[in-house]
Structures are given as structure tokens and as C-alpha cells.
C-alpha positions, -999 to +999 in steps of 0.1 A: +504-144-099+514-123-128+492-118-159+516-140-180+513-169-155+474-166-155+475-168-194+497-198-192+475-215-168+445-207-186+462-222-219+471-254-200+434-257-188+420-252-224+444-280-238+433-304-211+396-300-222+401-301-259+397-339-261+368-362-273+353-336-295+350-331-332+379-306-340+371-279-316+368-252-345+350-228-323+376-230-295+405-229-319+391-197-336+390-180-301+425-193-294+439-177-325+424-145-315+438-149-281+472-154-295+469-121-315+460-103-283+489-119-265+513-106-294+501-072-287+507-076-248+470-075-242+470-099-213+435-092-201+420-095-236+440-126-242+429-142-208+392-134-215+393-152-249+410-182-234+383-185-209+357-181-236+375-208-256+374-233-227+337-228-223+333-234-261+355-266-258+334-279-228+304-272-246+315-291-276+323-321-253+288-321-241+274-320-274+298-349-287+290-370-258+251-367-262+254-373-300+274-407-293+248-417-267+218-409-288+231-422-321+246-456-309+228-483-328+207-457-348+192-465-381+197-445-413+173-417-404+187-408-370+222-414-382+220-390-408+208-363-383+238-373-361+261-367-391+245-332-396+250-323-360+288-334-362+291-314-394+280-283-378+303-288-349+334-292-371+324-258-388+323-243-353+285-236-354+277-248-320+244-228-317+230-245-349+245-279-336+226-276-303+192-267-320+196-298-343+206-318-312+174-307-295+154-321-323+173-354-320+162-356-283+125-351-293+127-376-321+107-408-312+130-439-314+108-465-332+115-499-347+120-483-382+148-460-368+168-487-350+186-516-365+195-548-348+227-544-327+245-572-347+239-551-379+250-517-365+279-505-386+308-482-375+296-448-384+316-418-394+311-405-357+339-429-348+373-417-361+407-432-366+437-417-350+467-409-373+484-441-362+453-460-375+456-440-409+492-451-415+488-487-425+464-476-452+489-452-469+510-478-484+481-501-496+477-503-534+443-496-548+427-529-558+417-535-593+438-510-610+458-516-643+495-512-650+514-508-682+508-472-688+534-458-710+550-457-745+581-470-762+611-445-757+628-441-790+639-404-793+676-400-781+677-367-760+715-362-754+712-328-733+692-345-707+720-369-697+737-343-674+703-333-660+695-367-649+731-380-644+727-407-669+749-421-698+719-424-722+684-411-723+655-419-747+622-404-746+586-409-760+554-386-758+531-398-730+503-372-732+495-336-738+470-311-724+461-275-727+493-263-708+520-286-722+531-321-730+546-349-708+573-373-721+583-406-705+622-407-706+641-439-699+676-439-689+702-462-672+691-444-640+654-454-643+622-439-657+610-404-652+582-381-666+594-348-681+567-321-684+571-289-702+549-263-719+540-267-756+562-239-767+592-256-753+586-291-767+612-284-795+637-280-766+632-317-755+633-329-791+668-313-794+659-289-822+669-261-799+696-255-774+679-255-739+683-226-716+676-242-682+671-212-657+665-216-620+629-223-611+605-197-596+601-196-558+567-214-559+584-244-577+612-242-553+588-245-524+570-275-539+604-293-544+608-292-505+575-310-501+580-347-494+550-371-488+544-407-499+511-397-516+527-366-536+542-373-570+580-365-565+593-336-582+627-346-589+642-316-608+627-282-620+638-255-643+618-224-656+601-244-683+608-280-675+597-303-646+611-339-640+588-361-619+589-398-608+573-420-635+538-433-627+534-467-641+496-469-634+490-435-653+463-413-639+428-421-624+413-407-658+434-433-678+423-460-653+387-452-659+392-453-698+409-486-692+378-501-676+386-494-639+353-495-618+364-489-582+345-504-551+333-483-522+363-498-503+386-486-530+373-451-530+375-447-493+412-460-495+418-433-521+402-406-497+426-419-470+456-416-493+449-383-511+433-368-480+465-374-461+486-357-489+462-328-488+467-325-449+505-324-455+504-296-481+478-276-463+497-276-430+525-260-452+503-232-464+497-247-500+462-253-517+464-275-546+434-259-564+429-285-590+422-320-577+407-342-603+412-377-618+437-367-643+459-352-615+459-383-593+483-407-606+492-443-596+527-455-587+528-493-579+489-490-574+492-464-547+476-430-554+497-398-557+487-362-561+502-345-590+504-313-610+507-282-587+506-257-616+473-241-601+485-243-565+485-212-543+507-202-514+480-189-491+503-166-471+511-146-503+477-145-516+446-152-494+415-167-508+407-197-529+425-205-561+408-187-592+418-212-619+397-244-620+385-273-640+347-274-649+331-302-632+354-301-602+349-264-593+342-256-558+314-232-551+336-206-534+357-205-567+328-191-587+307-172-558+323-139-549+306-137-515+317-171-505+352-164-517+353-133-495+340-155-465+365-182-471+394-156-470+381-141-438+379-175-421+410-189-435+393-219-451+410-218-484+421-254-482+383-265-483+384-260-521+407-291-522+383-311-501+353-303-523+373-311-555+385-345-540+347-352-531+337-345-566+365-367-580+353-396-556+318-390-569+328-391-605+347-424-599+315-438-581+288-427-604+304-414-637+298-376-631+313-351-609+294-324-591+305-288-604+303-263-575+279-241-597+252-267-594+260-278-558+230-278-534+223-300-504+194-316-523+216-323-554+243-339-531+216-360-516+202-370-549+236-378-563+248-400-534+214-415-525+222-450-541+259-452-531+272-474-502+262-456-471+298-451-459+308-434-491+276-415-493+281-401-457+316-389-464+306-373-497+277-355-482+303-337-459+329-331-486+305-316-510+287-293-486+282-261-506+292-240-476+330-245-470+328-239-433+307-271-431+332-293-450+357-313-429+395-305-432+417-328-454+430-344-422+394-352-411+386-366-444+415-392-442+406-401-407+369-404-413+375-426-445+399-447-423+372-453-398+346-461-426+370-486-442+366-506-410+330-504-410+307-530-422+286-521-453+257-539-441+229-515-436 
């Protein structure tokens, strides 16, 4: 048997054992190293790493099986320890997970630690598959308001060609530090036009516009298509045309009296988590997830505003721009920043920011990464529905390596939506 045949066989054996675990982060890290060796024609080194990866995968399966056995029907105290074991496994820290698992084995199971079987909730240890997630993606968030907008009265003739319309009227929707957003109504429908402050006179027709081609980053974003990304319909150097969000942003919803339930927040985590899964797989990190950048179209959540986004392949490391209150720890801690770049975990910034957004919606306050600690997360989530609290404790972990991926957030929130909120 040739060396390449041995590599292919070892790879097949590894894939067969990578089931019924919690993401196999440790094995996948070794698999990436093995592929690098293979690219250099180092078949011996590649084979050695594949065998190590298989041992790590088998080790993770044993841990997962025992965690499920110990924690089935467990009360809050044991369940929290189980969740911590799973978090460490997801981060690829199997040594630490096994140490905690040994403590679990020695923990006496008393009446206080167990709940009656009929009241046992589905815990975050039980996950949804992607097929389970799909039905939640089109479900509107309950209790949200509609009617966000203004009355378009300003005629903007030069937009007719851009929008392919015979008439266009606009009105100012909002403005922020970077620019302004106008609602533009035409016989082709409604759109939102975003442009920087200095170009506002262009939209109002006081200057003749120069519509240059968009920069490469915007062209890349225009190729993204997902039901929970606000659609970017057209782009020029200083002008972006988006689909219109009739429900405004979550920030506007809060100011309009929106008070989401735990189920609504879990549904939001499914939808935005899946949008982030999609962009992360394409090498994009959003970098500024917050209530004002999550919009509602027909009650369905859509992630918007990629002005702070990073293409990780061009610039490793987490985004340096951030919004206070939603800052991830690695955006302000240089040692964490370097570690994130080394581990390739730039996308965990978005997971933290989504967690801080969910916390804000649940409690009225986000948790800035500069104040993040395990104790502070526990304190802030202590009175929340146990399902939401369990999810937020992972998403807001100060150590990026201990946070789940966006895909895991979506699947975990899906499972928790199916769980009973009875303690």
C-alpha cells in the first residue's frame, strides 16, 4: 500500500469516528495541520497527525457519551457543570474537560440535584440538526411592531435609472455617525438608500452624482445571499441600496415598547446565528452586531450594515472598530487579539456581540467585553429563563476559544426552543 493510500484510509477512518460529539475542535485542528503536511508531500507527518486526530475524536466521543449519561435528568447544579464540560470540549480543551468530568463523577447525586423526570427539560446538550433549524428561519418574531418609516415627498429624478423606475420619492429615515438612510418609494417598490453625510446633497439633487464602481469588499458582500441578511441591491462608491425593513431595527423596536420573551430571543439567536454561520463560512466577520444593525422585514430578523466587516483572508485578527457595550474582549485585549489570530477564531467576535445584544434585549443592558468575566456573566444571567441563561453563558465567555461557533449557537438555540421552560 502506498503512502497516499494509507493517508486516504486514515482520513476515511477519522471521518467515521467524528460523530456524536460536540464539534471535534481538537481533531479538526490536527486535521488542518495534517492537510498542510500533505500539501508539502510529507506523507509520514500527515499520517501521524491523522492518527492523533482519530484518537482525539474517539476521546471526545467517550467524554460526550459519559456527559450525556451523567447529566440525563440532572438538576440545575449538575446541569451547569455538564454545560461547562461541553464548552471545554467545543473549545478543543479535552484535558480540562476530562478534569471537570472527573469532578462530575465524584459529585454525589442528591435529592436537591435531581428533578422529577416529568419536569426534566431538554438541555443544551441536545442539539438540532440543520434540518431542524430550517423551519425557524422563516418564523416572524412575535410581538414586534410594523409601520417604521416616513412619508416620501422629495422627488429624486436621477435615482430613476438606478432603480429602473419611472418615479422616485424619498424621505429621511435615520442618521448616525457615518451617514444617513433615506426611504425611497417608487413604482418598483420601496428601498432604503444609505450614503455618508458628505454625499447627502447628492441624493437631494443639489449636485450631479458620480456613481463609481463599488470597492472589492462591497462587491464581495453583494454576492452574499441568505434569508437573514438584509439584501444589498445596488452599490456605488458612496451609495448603497438595500431592501426596505418595514419593522425598523431592534433598537427602534425597543424604543417602541418591544419586550421580547425568552422564546423570541432564542428564535432571534437561531436566525441571526444562521446568518453569521453563512458569512463566516465565506471568510467574512461582521464585527458590529448590535440592536441597531439587526432589522426586521415582515417580522423576520435580518443582519445589516457590513461597514465594519472584515475579509479574514486579507487581514487576520478580529475587527478593530467596535461599538461600546457590544465590544468583544479580544477587540480591546492585545494578547487575546493575537491568540484569536493564531487560532483562526476571528468569527467569535460576532458570537460575543450577538450574545451581548440578546442580553441587552433581555435585561436592558449589554455587557461590554472590557467588563466581561465569568462571575459578571453569571450575575447578569442569573435571573433569566434557564434556557436563555445557558446559551448566553457560552456566547459571552471572556475566552473566545470557549465560545461556540455561530452555527452551534443557531443549533443550540433551536434545541432550547423545543425545551420546556419548567425548571
